[in-house]
N, C-alpha and C positions, 0 to 999 in steps of 0.2 A: 968478693966485693965487701968492703967495710959496711956492716949492717947499719952503722950510724952516719954514713956519708950522706950528703944531700941527695945524691942520685938514688941511694937505697931508700931514703925517706920518701922520695917521690914515687918509687915503685910500690912501696908499702901502701901509700895513700891511694894509688891507682887500683891496687888489688882490693883494698877495703871498700872503695866506692863501687867497684864492680860486684863484689860479694853482696853488698847491701842491696843493689838492684836485683841480683839473682834471688836473694832470700825473700824480697818483697814480691817478686813476680811468681816464684815457684814454691816458696816456703823453705825453711831451713832444712827440713828432713828430705825433701825431694831434690833440692839443688845439690849438684856435685862439684867437686874441685875442678873437673873438666869444664863444667858450665862457667865457673868463675874465671877460668883461664881464657875461655873463648870470649867472655864479656870484657875482660881486661885487654884482649888482644895480645896475650902472652902465652908462652908454652906452659903446659902443666908442670914440667920440671922446674921452670922458673918460679912458678907459684909456690912450690914446695920448698924452695930455698928460703922463702920469707915466712911462710906459714905451713908447718908440717901437717895440719889437719884443719877441718872446718871449725872445730872447737877453738883452735888458736886464732882463727879469723874472728870468731865471736869475741874472744878476749880482746883482740885488737880494736874491734868496733866499740866495745864497752869502754875500753881505756880512752879512746878518742872522745866518746860522749862524756866520760867522767871529767876529762880536762876542760871541756866546754862548760859543763855544769859548775865545776870548781870556779871558773872565771866569773860565772853569773853570781854565785853565792858570795864571792869576795866583795861584791858591791852592796851586800845587805847591811854591812856596818857603816856605809857611807850615806851622807845626805840627811836632811832633817826629818824626812818622813819614811821610816822603815816599812810602813804598810804599803805605801805607793811603790816602793822598790820590790816588795814581795809580789804585788800584783803584776809588776812589769816582768818579773821572772816567769810567772804563770803565763802571761801573754806570749812571751818569747818561745817558751818550750811546749806549751799546750795548744797554742793558736797559730803562731807565725810559722813554725816549722812545717814542712810538707807533711801531708797525711801519710806518706810512705813511712815516716818515722814511727807513727802509731801502729801501722800494720806490722812493721818489723818487731816492735816491742811486744805486741800480742803474740806473734809467732814464737818469739824467743821465750816468753813465759810458758807457752804450751810445750816447747821443747824441754824446758827446765823441769817439767813435771815427770819426764821419763829419762832424762840424761843428767846423771849426777855431776858431771864436769860443768855443764852449762848452768845447772842449779847453783853450783858453788860460785861461778862467775857472777850470776845475778845477785846472790847474797852479798858478795863483797861490794858490788856496785851500790846496792841499796844501803849497806852499812855506812858507806861514805855519805850518802845523802841524809840519812838519819842523823849522823854526827853533825853535819852542817846545819840542819834545821834545829837540832837540840842546842847547839852553841848559840845560834841566832836568838831563839826564844829565851835562853838563859840570860843573854845580854839585855833583852827587853825587860825581863823581870828585874835584873840587877839595876837597871837605869830608871826604873819606875815607869816604864812605858807599857808594861803589862801587869795585870793583877798578880800580886805576890803569891796568891793561892793557886795560880795556874798549874795544872798537872801537865808538865811539859812532855813527858813520854807519851801520855794518852793523847795529847793534842797532836804530836808528831804522827802517831799511828793513824789518827783520824784524817789528817791532811793527806797522808799516803793513800788511804782508801779512796778519797774523793778524786785525787789526781789520777790514780790508776783507773778509776771508773771513767773519767773523761777520755783518757787515752784509749781504753777498750771500746767505748762507744764510737769514738772517732774512727777507729780501725774498722768497725763493723758497719758503720753507716756513712757512706760517702757524702751524703748531703747534709750531715750534721754540721751546724755552726757551733763550735766550742766556745766562742767568745762570751756569750751570756753566762755560761756555766762557770767560766773562769772569773767573771765579775762576781758571781754569787760566792765563789770560793773565797775571794778577797774579802767580801762582806762577812762571811762566816768567820774568817780568820780574825777580823777586827772584834767581832762579838766575843770570840773565845778569849782573846787577849784582855778584853775589858771585864772578864769574869761573868759574862752574861749567858754562858752555856753551863748550867749547873753541873752536868755530868763531867765537865772538864776542869772543875776547880776542886781543890782539897778543902777540908774543914779548917785547916790552919795554913799559914804561909809555910813554904817548904823549909825555910831556915829554922822554924820553930818545931817542926815535926820530929818526933822521936822514933 
């Protein structure tokens, strides 16, 4: 079967959905390809035609998530209020998405600590997100919507830490309401862009730094 045909795409999506449920329920390490096949209602042989290993399934899941995030970040350059758009992205991905997504992310991070291939997948995924955030903040500075002294790389890393923390807590604590924390994240982001967090501003504007 042509791997790029509509039917093949449907099968791949079906397998990825089944794998996500298996990984959330049993953990990446314990879930087997046979478990994924049973969850998808397909033979193990058919699963291997599309994904030769669990690592490749993880790659497929991350690529799907990457495409969804890319679509979200594409909106950051649109509209009169980039800060409201930033908050809406946080709402969409840290609050509105099912808690299962946070559970999967936490399990994937744990697997990345002992699986070099999964670690590489995670690094590439995070590299893209860093690039999107960096470009977004760079545009804000260039357009005068953020303090010219803003330390963009440090701010991006800071936002990563907060967002990762919200995801981790949501995965561990079923009753956690992430919405207030995402609102706080939006407020902190505004403060940083206004140059009101001293540790996230440089002594001089970036353009003048030597």
